[in-house]
ZATOR-657930 format. One record per residue (C-alpha): residue number from 1; x, y, z; residue in three letters. Coordinates in pm, 1 decimal, padded with zeros to 6 digits. Last residue first. Layout:
! residues N
<pt nr="NUM" X="X" Y="Y" Z="Z" rest="Ala"/>
...
! end
This chain:
! residues 199
<pt nr="199" X="07357.2" Y="11480.4" Z="09760.6" rest="Pro"/>
<pt nr="198" X="07559.9" Y="11651.3" Z="10013.3" rest="Gly"/>
<pt nr="197" X="07634.6" Y="11645.0" Z="10387.2" rest="Asp"/>
<pt nr="196" X="07824.6" Y="11324.1" Z="10486.1" rest="Ala"/>
<pt nr="195" X="07602.9" Y="11013.9" Z="10600.4" rest="Pro"/>
<pt nr="194" X="07642.9" Y="10950.4" Z="11001.1" rest="Ala"/>
<pt nr="193" X="07901.6" Y="10682.5" Z="11066.2" rest="Leu"/>
<pt nr="192" X="07766.4" Y="10344.0" Z="11214.3" rest="Ile"/>
<pt nr="191" X="07717.9" Y="10120.7" Z="10942.3" rest="Gly"/>
<pt nr="190" X="07878.1" Y="10279.1" Z="10632.8" rest="Ser"/>
<pt nr="189" X="08192.4" Y="10360.4" Z="10834.8" rest="Glu"/>
<pt nr="188" X="08200.8" Y="10046.5" Z="11005.7" rest="Ile"/>
<pt nr="187" X="08157.6" Y="09840.2" Z="10694.2" rest="Thr"/>
<pt nr="186" X="08417.6" Y="10046.7" Z="10512.4" rest="Gln"/>
<pt nr="185" X="08674.7" Y="10008.2" Z="10786.5" rest="Leu"/>
<pt nr="184" X="08594.6" Y="09644.7" Z="10815.9" rest="Val"/>
<pt nr="183" X="08637.2" Y="09593.2" Z="10448.5" rest="Thr"/>
<pt nr="182" X="08961.5" Y="09789.8" Z="10402.5" rest="Ala"/>
<pt nr="181" X="09110.3" Y="09596.2" Z="10704.1" rest="Gln"/>
<pt nr="180" X="09000.2" Y="09255.7" Z="10553.5" rest="Ala"/>
<pt nr="179" X="09126.5" Y="09344.0" Z="10216.7" rest="Gln"/>
<pt nr="178" X="09448.7" Y="09406.1" Z="10367.2" rest="Leu"/>
<pt nr="177" X="09465.7" Y="09078.6" Z="10555.4" rest="Arg"/>
<pt nr="176" X="09358.0" Y="08906.6" Z="10255.4" rest="Ser"/>
<pt nr="175" X="08990.6" Y="08782.7" Z="10248.0" rest="Leu"/>
<pt nr="174" X="08816.9" Y="08469.6" Z="10188.7" rest="Ala"/>
<pt nr="173" X="09100.8" Y="08272.5" Z="10304.6" rest="Lys"/>
<pt nr="172" X="08904.3" Y="08109.1" Z="10579.9" rest="Asp"/>
<pt nr="171" X="09150.3" Y="08268.5" Z="10830.9" rest="Glu"/>
<pt nr="170" X="09130.1" Y="08593.6" Z="10676.3" rest="Val"/>
<pt nr="169" X="08754.6" Y="08595.2" Z="10685.9" rest="Ala"/>
<pt nr="168" X="08759.3" Y="08500.2" Z="11055.4" rest="Asp"/>
<pt nr="167" X="09007.0" Y="08799.8" Z="11112.1" rest="Trp"/>
<pt nr="166" X="08743.8" Y="09030.7" Z="10975.7" rest="Gly"/>
<pt nr="165" X="08459.1" Y="08870.4" Z="11171.7" rest="Ile"/>
<pt nr="164" X="08664.4" Y="08911.8" Z="11487.8" rest="Phe"/>
<pt nr="163" X="08750.0" Y="09264.7" Z="11400.0" rest="Val"/>
<pt nr="162" X="08379.2" Y="09343.9" Z="11332.9" rest="Met"/>
<pt nr="161" X="08312.7" Y="09178.3" Z="11666.2" rest="Trp"/>
<pt nr="160" X="08513.1" Y="09421.7" Z="11845.4" rest="Leu"/>
<pt nr="159" X="08368.4" Y="09719.6" Z="11662.0" rest="Leu"/>
<pt nr="158" X="08012.8" Y="09589.5" Z="11706.9" rest="Met"/>
<pt nr="157" X="08027.4" Y="09541.8" Z="12087.0" rest="Arg"/>
<pt nr="156" X="08152.4" Y="09905.5" Z="12152.4" rest="Met"/>
<pt nr="155" X="07887.5" Y="10023.6" Z="11898.8" rest="Ile"/>
<pt nr="154" X="07621.1" Y="09842.3" Z="12088.6" rest="Trp"/>
<pt nr="153" X="07727.2" Y="09965.2" Z="12432.4" rest="Asp"/>
<pt nr="152" X="07744.3" Y="10338.1" Z="12295.2" rest="Val"/>
<pt nr="151" X="07380.6" Y="10302.5" Z="12193.6" rest="Thr"/>
<pt nr="150" X="07259.7" Y="10335.4" Z="11835.0" rest="Met"/>
<pt nr="149" X="07035.0" Y="10616.2" Z="11723.1" rest="Asn"/>
<pt nr="148" X="07305.3" Y="10867.4" Z="11753.9" rest="Thr"/>
<pt nr="147" X="07485.6" Y="10790.2" Z="11442.8" rest="Ala"/>
<pt nr="146" X="07863.3" Y="10874.3" Z="11468.8" rest="Ile"/>
<pt nr="145" X="07997.3" Y="11191.3" Z="11287.2" rest="Val"/>
<pt nr="144" X="07737.4" Y="11443.3" Z="11423.8" rest="Gly"/>
<pt nr="143" X="08024.8" Y="11599.0" Z="11652.2" rest="Glu"/>
<pt nr="142" X="07821.8" Y="11491.4" Z="11960.4" rest="Arg"/>
<pt nr="141" X="07815.8" Y="11132.2" Z="11835.9" rest="Gln"/>
<pt nr="140" X="08166.7" Y="11132.7" Z="11768.2" rest="Gly"/>
<pt nr="139" X="08229.7" Y="11263.1" Z="12111.1" rest="Arg"/>
<pt nr="138" X="08016.6" Y="10972.7" Z="12274.2" rest="Val"/>
<pt nr="137" X="08196.6" Y="10740.5" Z="12052.6" rest="Ile"/>
<pt nr="136" X="08539.7" Y="10870.6" Z="12148.7" rest="Leu"/>
<pt nr="135" X="08438.2" Y="10878.9" Z="12521.3" rest="Ala"/>
<pt nr="134" X="08349.1" Y="10495.4" Z="12500.5" rest="Glu"/>
<pt nr="133" X="08696.3" Y="10441.2" Z="12332.0" rest="Val"/>
<pt nr="132" X="08865.0" Y="10611.3" Z="12611.0" rest="Pro"/>
<pt nr="131" X="08683.3" Y="10382.0" Z="12861.4" rest="Lys"/>
<pt nr="130" X="08806.1" Y="10079.3" Z="12679.4" rest="Cys"/>
<pt nr="129" X="09074.9" Y="09968.6" Z="12963.0" rest="Val"/>
<pt nr="128" X="08801.9" Y="09990.8" Z="13214.3" rest="Glu"/>
<pt nr="127" X="08561.7" Y="09761.5" Z="13018.9" rest="Asp"/>
<pt nr="126" X="08850.7" Y="09523.6" Z="12946.3" rest="Leu"/>
<pt nr="125" X="08917.1" Y="09520.6" Z="13337.3" rest="Lys"/>
<pt nr="124" X="08558.7" Y="09413.0" Z="13412.1" rest="Glu"/>
<pt nr="123" X="08577.2" Y="09164.7" Z="13116.8" rest="Phe"/>
<pt nr="122" X="08886.3" Y="09015.0" Z="13271.6" rest="Phe"/>
<pt nr="121" X="08734.5" Y="09003.2" Z="13605.7" rest="Arg"/>
<pt nr="120" X="08430.4" Y="08801.2" Z="13491.9" rest="Ala"/>
<pt nr="119" X="08688.9" Y="08557.6" Z="13334.0" rest="Val"/>
<pt nr="118" X="08879.3" Y="08523.9" Z="13656.4" rest="Glu"/>
<pt nr="117" X="08565.4" Y="08475.5" Z="13859.6" rest="Ser"/>
<pt nr="116" X="08424.8" Y="08207.7" Z="13655.8" rest="Asn"/>
<pt nr="115" X="08177.7" Y="08275.5" Z="13352.2" rest="Pro"/>
<pt nr="114" X="07792.0" Y="08190.3" Z="13394.3" rest="Asp"/>
<pt nr="113" X="07668.2" Y="08199.7" Z="13047.5" rest="Pro"/>
<pt nr="112" X="08003.1" Y="08066.1" Z="12913.6" rest="Gln"/>
<pt nr="111" X="08202.0" Y="08233.0" Z="12632.2" rest="Asn"/>
<pt nr="110" X="08534.2" Y="08291.8" Z="12795.6" rest="Phe"/>
<pt nr="109" X="08591.8" Y="07930.0" Z="12873.7" rest="Ser"/>
<pt nr="108" X="08495.3" Y="07827.3" Z="12518.9" rest="Pro"/>
<pt nr="107" X="08766.8" Y="08026.3" Z="12354.6" rest="Glu"/>
<pt nr="106" X="08652.4" Y="08176.3" Z="12020.6" rest="Ser"/>
<pt nr="105" X="08625.0" Y="08525.8" Z="12133.2" rest="Phe"/>
<pt nr="104" X="08968.8" Y="08471.6" Z="12288.9" rest="Leu"/>
<pt nr="103" X="09127.8" Y="08336.0" Z="11948.6" rest="Phe"/>
<pt nr="102" X="08972.9" Y="08589.4" Z="11743.0" rest="Tyr"/>
<pt nr="101" X="09067.1" Y="08873.3" Z="11969.1" rest="Ile"/>
<pt nr="100" X="09437.1" Y="08753.1" Z="11958.1" rest="Arg"/>
<pt nr="99" X="09446.3" Y="08690.1" Z="11584.5" rest="Gln"/>
<pt nr="98" X="09278.0" Y="09050.8" Z="11511.6" rest="Gly"/>
<pt nr="97" X="09498.3" Y="09225.6" Z="11747.9" rest="Leu"/>
<pt nr="96" X="09660.7" Y="09426.2" Z="11444.2" rest="Glu"/>
<pt nr="95" X="09282.1" Y="09499.5" Z="11359.4" rest="Leu"/>
<pt nr="94" X="09230.0" Y="09695.8" Z="11670.5" rest="Tyr"/>
<pt nr="93" X="09512.7" Y="09931.9" Z="11581.9" rest="Gly"/>
<pt nr="92" X="09361.8" Y="10013.0" Z="11252.3" rest="Gly"/>
<pt nr="91" X="09024.0" Y="10046.9" Z="11399.9" rest="Ile"/>
<pt nr="90" X="09176.3" Y="10300.0" Z="11654.8" rest="Leu"/>
<pt nr="89" X="09320.5" Y="10500.3" Z="11385.3" rest="Arg"/>
<pt nr="88" X="08992.2" Y="10525.0" Z="11186.4" rest="Gln"/>
<pt nr="87" X="08805.0" Y="10607.4" Z="11524.5" rest="Leu"/>
<pt nr="86" X="09044.4" Y="10907.0" Z="11554.6" rest="Ala"/>
<pt nr="85" X="09002.7" Y="11021.5" Z="11191.5" rest="Ala"/>
<pt nr="84" X="08615.6" Y="11005.5" Z="11236.9" rest="Arg"/>
<pt nr="83" X="08636.5" Y="11189.4" Z="11570.0" rest="Ala"/>
<pt nr="82" X="08826.8" Y="11480.4" Z="11444.2" rest="Pro"/>
<pt nr="81" X="09163.7" Y="11555.5" Z="11592.3" rest="Gly"/>
<pt nr="80" X="09332.5" Y="11408.2" Z="11909.2" rest="Arg"/>
<pt nr="79" X="09127.5" Y="11244.3" Z="12195.3" rest="Glu"/>
<pt nr="78" X="09142.4" Y="10887.3" Z="12055.7" rest="Thr"/>
<pt nr="77" X="09516.5" Y="10910.4" Z="12040.9" rest="Glu"/>
<pt nr="76" X="09530.8" Y="10574.3" Z="11863.2" rest="Ala"/>
<pt nr="75" X="09844.7" Y="10495.7" Z="12036.7" rest="Glu"/>
<pt nr="74" X="09669.9" Y="10496.9" Z="12382.2" rest="Ala"/>
<pt nr="73" X="09418.9" Y="10267.8" Z="12241.4" rest="Ile"/>
<pt nr="72" X="09684.7" Y="10010.3" Z="12111.4" rest="Val"/>
<pt nr="71" X="09875.0" Y="10034.8" Z="12429.8" rest="Arg"/>
<pt nr="70" X="09553.9" Y="09964.1" Z="12641.4" rest="Glu"/>
<pt nr="69" X="09459.6" Y="09691.5" Z="12413.1" rest="Phe"/>
<pt nr="68" X="09802.6" Y="09530.1" Z="12443.4" rest="Val"/>
<pt nr="67" X="09800.0" Y="09522.6" Z="12810.2" rest="Val"/>
<pt nr="66" X="09442.5" Y="09367.2" Z="12819.6" rest="Leu"/>
<pt nr="65" X="09561.0" Y="09109.8" Z="12569.7" rest="Leu"/>
<pt nr="64" X="09831.5" Y="09013.7" Z="12791.8" rest="Asp"/>
<pt nr="63" X="09591.9" Y="08940.8" Z="13078.0" rest="Asp"/>
<pt nr="62" X="09379.1" Y="08721.0" Z="12835.0" rest="Ala"/>
<pt nr="61" X="09679.0" Y="08530.6" Z="12725.0" rest="Leu"/>
<pt nr="60" X="09789.3" Y="08469.9" Z="13074.6" rest="Ala"/>
<pt nr="59" X="09443.4" Y="08328.0" Z="13152.1" rest="Gln"/>
<pt nr="58" X="09454.3" Y="08099.7" Z="12829.9" rest="Val"/>
<pt nr="57" X="09814.7" Y="07966.3" Z="12981.0" rest="Leu"/>
<pt nr="56" X="09666.6" Y="07910.7" Z="13338.7" rest="Glu"/>
<pt nr="55" X="09363.3" Y="07728.3" Z="13198.3" rest="Ala"/>
<pt nr="54" X="09579.4" Y="07507.2" Z="12962.4" rest="Arg"/>
<pt nr="53" X="09808.9" Y="07390.2" Z="13250.9" rest="Asp"/>
<pt nr="52" X="10094.8" Y="07451.1" Z="13476.3" rest="Ala"/>
<pt nr="51" X="10223.2" Y="07768.4" Z="13271.2" rest="Phe"/>
<pt nr="50" X="10582.2" Y="07879.7" Z="13300.8" rest="Tyr"/>
<pt nr="49" X="10762.5" Y="07565.1" Z="13416.9" rest="Arg"/>
<pt nr="48" X="10506.6" Y="07376.7" Z="13211.8" rest="His"/>
<pt nr="47" X="10631.1" Y="07535.2" Z="12892.9" rest="Leu"/>
<pt nr="46" X="10983.1" Y="07421.6" Z="12967.5" rest="Thr"/>
<pt nr="45" X="10865.5" Y="07072.3" Z="13044.6" rest="Ser"/>
<pt nr="44" X="10689.5" Y="07064.4" Z="12725.6" rest="Arg"/>
<pt nr="43" X="11024.4" Y="07162.6" Z="12552.8" rest="Ser"/>
<pt nr="42" X="11060.3" Y="07482.2" Z="12364.8" rest="Val"/>
<pt nr="41" X="11039.5" Y="07607.6" Z="11998.4" rest="Asn"/>
<pt nr="40" X="10751.7" Y="07822.7" Z="12051.8" rest="Ala"/>
<pt nr="39" X="10550.7" Y="07645.6" Z="11783.7" rest="Glu"/>
<pt nr="38" X="10651.5" Y="07302.3" Z="11948.4" rest="Ala"/>
<pt nr="37" X="10560.3" Y="07414.3" Z="12290.5" rest="Ala"/>
<pt nr="36" X="10218.3" Y="07529.5" Z="12164.5" rest="Val"/>
<pt nr="35" X="10152.1" Y="07184.2" Z="12011.2" rest="Asp"/>
<pt nr="34" X="10252.0" Y="07005.5" Z="12320.7" rest="Ala"/>
<pt nr="33" X="10023.7" Y="07248.1" Z="12503.4" rest="Leu"/>
<pt nr="32" X="09746.7" Y="07082.3" Z="12294.4" rest="Ser"/>
<pt nr="31" X="09538.2" Y="07225.1" Z="11997.4" rest="Ala"/>
<pt nr="30" X="09168.3" Y="07218.8" Z="12044.6" rest="Ala"/>
<pt nr="29" X="09112.2" Y="07555.0" Z="11904.1" rest="Arg"/>
<pt nr="28" X="09327.5" Y="07489.6" Z="11605.8" rest="Arg"/>
<pt nr="27" X="09433.2" Y="07805.8" Z="11409.5" rest="Gln"/>
<pt nr="26" X="09367.9" Y="08070.1" Z="11669.1" rest="Ala"/>
<pt nr="25" X="09489.6" Y="07818.6" Z="11936.6" rest="Phe"/>
<pt nr="24" X="09828.5" Y="07785.5" Z="11744.0" rest="Val"/>
<pt nr="23" X="09901.0" Y="08140.3" Z="11667.4" rest="Arg"/>
<pt nr="22" X="09795.5" Y="08274.4" Z="12002.1" rest="Val"/>
<pt nr="21" X="09991.1" Y="08001.7" Z="12192.3" rest="Ala"/>
<pt nr="20" X="10297.8" Y="08080.4" Z="11987.9" rest="Ala"/>
<pt nr="19" X="10290.0" Y="08444.2" Z="12098.5" rest="Asp"/>
<pt nr="18" X="10239.1" Y="08356.2" Z="12460.2" rest="Leu"/>
<pt nr="17" X="10514.9" Y="08094.7" Z="12452.5" rest="Ile"/>
<pt nr="16" X="10777.6" Y="08331.2" Z="12279.6" rest="Ala"/>
<pt nr="15" X="10682.4" Y="08593.6" Z="12545.0" rest="Arg"/>
<pt nr="14" X="10734.7" Y="08341.3" Z="12830.3" rest="Arg"/>
<pt nr="13" X="11066.2" Y="08273.3" Z="12672.0" rest="Thr"/>
<pt nr="12" X="11173.3" Y="08615.1" Z="12603.1" rest="Arg"/>
<pt nr="11" X="11083.7" Y="08715.1" Z="12981.3" rest="Ser"/>
<pt nr="10" X="11278.0" Y="08409.0" Z="13099.6" rest="Arg"/>
<pt nr="9" X="11586.6" Y="08506.6" Z="12885.9" rest="Ser"/>
<pt nr="8" X="11566.5" Y="08861.1" Z="13046.3" rest="Gly"/>
<pt nr="7" X="11519.7" Y="08748.8" Z="13388.6" rest="Ser"/>
<pt nr="6" X="11817.9" Y="08499.8" Z="13347.6" rest="Glu"/>
<pt nr="5" X="12047.7" Y="08796.1" Z="13202.8" rest="Val"/>
<pt nr="4" X="11940.9" Y="09026.5" Z="13472.6" rest="Met"/>
<pt nr="3" X="12017.6" Y="08756.3" Z="13741.1" rest="Asp"/>
<pt nr="2" X="12368.1" Y="08711.9" Z="13569.2" rest="Thr"/>
<pt nr="1" X="12440.2" Y="09069.2" Z="13601.6" rest="Met"/>
! end
């Protein structure tokens, strides 16, 4: 029982550090681990017991994002119903990850022309996790809902960058979260969805 309690406590502490790191790094890219520890309400020595340095913490955030991406895509049920509705569900889920995506896409170590092996592995895994999204886009094109004159790769990139831009607008206080969600959805529907029949 004691081991189970300790394991649960460690898991909660690790989760608190990861969540705090996302908030802090998204707001201040150059924030220190001391800033993260303060946000997580733990000591610096406690944080270092979980993550030796910033690089290790960033990698843990990337790994955690993969897990959450997989959950969000599964919850969107991309194979259910019309492609348009499935895409809208997916975008709603993606926007919930806005702060995490904003942080990672702004992180210098993840935006190098020659990434290290850990970063390269992350993007390989992300491609694998996002296979259901690729299938949804192909289905949408087949159904005549998603424009066929754009490649699947382009649309995949655009979806994530639209979330990034939406969150950036929220951070700059140009839009509220609700406004950002509505604007991203409207932009995507106008930009990649084929026009509906009619005048």
